[in-house]
N, C-alpha and C positions, 0 to 999 in steps of 0.2 A: 504494501500499500504506499503511492510517493503522495503523502499529505503536505500541504504547502503550510510548515511552519517556524516559528521564531522561537529561539531556546538562549536562556544565560545560565550557563553553569555556574551553579555556588557549590557553598561546604556541604560535602555528603553527609554532616552530621547534623544540617537539619535537613524538613522533611522537602519534597519536589513539590511548588505548589502549579497545579492547571488550571490553565482559565477557559472556560468554556462561554464562549458569545452567544447570546440570542438568536433570534428568528429573524433571519434574511440579512444579518449583519456576517462581520467577519472579523477577521483574527485583529486589525486597523481599532477596534473601540476599546481594545486594552493598549496596541501598541505604538498607535497612531492615530487618533482622534480626529484631526484636523482632517484626514480623506476618511473618513469613516461617515458610512448614512444610515440612515436610521427609519422605522415603519416600513421592512421589506426592501429597503434600498432605494427609499423614495424622497427623502430629503436628506442635506448635509446636516452634520449632529448639531453646527453651532446655534440652528432654527432651533432646537429643541432645549437648549443653554440662554438665552436671553428673552426675559419675561420677568413680568413683573411680582412679588411680595417673596424675594428671596431671601434666605437667613444671611446675617451681616458678613459670615467668614466664606458666604458661597463666589462665585469665580465670574460674577454679572457686572458691571456698575451698577452705581441705585443714586437715588439722588436724596435731599435730607430728610424726604418723607420715606424714604425703605422703596422706593419702587424704582424697577431700572429704567432708564433712562436712556441706553443706546443697545443695541444688537450687540455680539463680539467680533469684532474685528479679527480676520485672518489671523494677524497675530496673537492675539490672547491663543484664539484655537489651538495655535502650534505649540503654545506652552502647556498647554492640559497635559497632568498628570492622573497616572491611576494607579492600584493597587499592585499592579502588575511594577510601577516603577519602585515603588515604595520596598516590595520584597526585593526586589531586585539589587537596591542600595542597599539592605541590610543582607545581603549572598545568599539567601536564598534561590534555590535552582530554580527558575519558572519557566513554562513553557506555555503556549497554547498556537493553537492552528485556526486556518482555515475551513469551515466545514466543505465538504466538495459537492454538497448540495444543500447549502443553508435553510431554505423552505420546502424541503422532505420531512416525510412524517421521523416521531422522535427516535422509534426504535431504529434505522437507519445508520443513525448518527453514535449510536453505541461501539456500532463496531468499530469504526475511528477512534473512540473514545480510547477504548480498550488497546488501540496500536499505541496512542499516545502514551499511556502508563504503563507500556511494555518500556518505550525510550526513556523516559523518567524512572523508572526503576533500577533503569542501569546506572543513575548519575548519585541515588542518595542511598545511606543505610538506616536510615527511621520514616519512612514510610512516604504515602501519600497524600496530600490534600488539594480536595476539588475547589475551585471557587467558578459559579454561574451567576449570569447576570441572566436574567428572563428567563427564555425556555432551556437556559443550559442548567438552572439547579433540577429542572426534572428531567435531562440527559442525565446528570449524575445520579439523580436519584433511581433513574431505571438501571446505571450500572450495578448501582449498590446491593441490586437483587442477583448478582451474580457472586455474590458472599467471599469477595477479592481483600484478604487479608491483608494486603499491603495499603489500603485505603483508611487514614485515620479521622480523617475530617472532613463532612461538606459546609460548603458556605456559599448561602444564595442569596442573592441581592434583587428584589423587584421580582421574587420570582411567584409565578402560582400556582402555590402548590393546591390551593380547591380549585383552579379553573380561574380563565378570567372570563366576563360576559361579555366584551367590547366586540366581537363578531356579529353581535345582534344590534347591534348600532345601522348598520348596514342598510338597515329597512326602513329606518326614521331620514338617513342622509340622503335618500334617493328623490324623496321630493323638494329636499331643500336646495338641490341641484340647480333643479328644472326654474325654481321662484330667482334665484342670484343670478344664475346664468345670464340673462339679457341686459345685467345692470354693466356687465364689462364685453370685455372684445372677446368673444368666439369660446372661452375658456383657454386662452393666451397662459404661458408659463409666468406664473406670480400672481395672477388671479386667485380669490378665492374659489372660485369656482373651480380652475383648473385643481384647485389643491384639494379640495374637497374632493372631487373626483376620482384623483389619487388614492385618497385615505378611504375611499367606498372600495378600490379595487381589492386594496389591501384588504380591506374586515370582508371581503367576500370569498378570501381566499382560502383552500382547503386547508392549509397550514394552522392558519388562524385557528378555522373551525376546531381543528383538534383540541386545541388550548378553553373549548368550553366547558363547562363543568360535566355535563350532561354526554362527555364527547364517550368513544370507545374508549380513547386512551388512560379517563382517570377510571372508568370501569373496570379496567382490567389491571390495574394499578393495584397490586394487592402489595402493599410494602410496610416497612415498619423502622424501630429502630433497630440498628444493625452493634451489636457487641462490639467494644473496641473505637466505635466511629464518633467524634463529638460534631455537633450540630447545630451553625451559630446562622440566623437570617436577618437581613435588613429590608424594609420596604420605606416608601415612599406616601406622604400625605396631603400630597398637591398637584393637582390634577391637569395644572396646566400648560400645555403642553407646546405650545406656541401662541401666537399673534399675530393676525396678518390683516390691513386696513383695520376696519372698526369690528371688525372680527377677531375671537380668539376661542379654542378648545383647550376648556367644552364650555365656556359662556353660550355659545353656538346652539350646541344640544338642548341645553335648557330651553329654545325658543319652540323645538319641534318634536321634543321626549316628553310624555307625560310624567307627573311627578310620582304617581304609584310605579312606573316602569322604570324609572332613572337609575342605574347600575350602581353601588356601591364604588365603581373604579374612580368615577368620574365627579364624584361628589367631593364638596370642597373639606379638607380634613378627615376624608377615608378614605383615598387612594390617590395613586401618583399618574392616573391618565390611562394607564391601561390593566394595570392591576391592583385589587381594593390592598388597605395596609392588613385587613385579617387574612385574605390570602395570601399574604407574601409571609406570612409565618408555618417557618417547619411545624407539623403537629405535634410532632415529640420533642421540637429540638431544646437543647441547652439553654441558649441564650439568641433574644430578640430584640431588635432595635427600630424602630419607627424615627424618622427625620422628615420636615418640610420642605420635601423636595420632588422634582417629577422623575419619568422613569428612566432619563437618561444623566438627568444633573447630579443622580446618587452615584453614578459612578466616579466622576471628579470632586466630588467635595470634600476637605481635606478633612472635617469631622467624622464625615465619612471612615474614610479611610483609615484615621486616625485610630478609631474607635474598633476599626475589622483587622488592623495592625495589633494593638493592642489585647484582644482576644486569643490572636495567632501566637503570639508569642509567652502569654498566661498559660499557655493551655498546650501548648507543641514545642 
């Protein structure tokens, strides 16, 4: 198997850290964020990092009332750091890869992870820790069903452990596109209608529907805590993914979705825009942390990274 990997060889006395990216992404989300795209490769990452009401220690510019006043520049995006960088600096062996088919079913990625673990085990005498963002955490959970004793920990970041209902939003977005389309120039790039159409296609994708709580994947995932494995999870509570003109996600949803059907994932204080805070908890986890950040910001916020580094160094 010839996988596209990035590897830093650290101390063999420390556990090797394997980073697993989410749906429709690639290894750049960990090692080169300025080139990364999100929501199935639709939007550049920086779109999701420039928004209102971020924490003071977060990565975007703010005005005196605490609101973002301008989007991140390319230069700022170039300097983003992740947990991959933090652990490299601390001389851990770290490895990540681009999944060959990042929108394929979760089961098909497990064999790739098995190969990465085989490589990592040659570089450490102290086991493996899996670190997954979004769907990447579910790939880690699925792999643990193999009862691989070399895996000592699973850390998940904004992973929908109980599934995500965002795929259901497609039914409400469809009529919204037809309403706002005449306001712009034929759905050109950069307009709200173009953005919503792209999001709509992503929400309708088969891979995202696999993450619905009632999907076959979750019905068949009969796992639980593994002996000797330490579990840590983190989730976000700010659902504002991005703003465009006078529209923002999820504010735009409030206009078209009945209140009794409004999903937790996009409720303020309840989700990160794609995953609810409740779903982001590993059911049998040892530690869980919530942060007022969205689904992308949580990867780069220094407070989040410091907390996870602390958990790693205290546990392993």
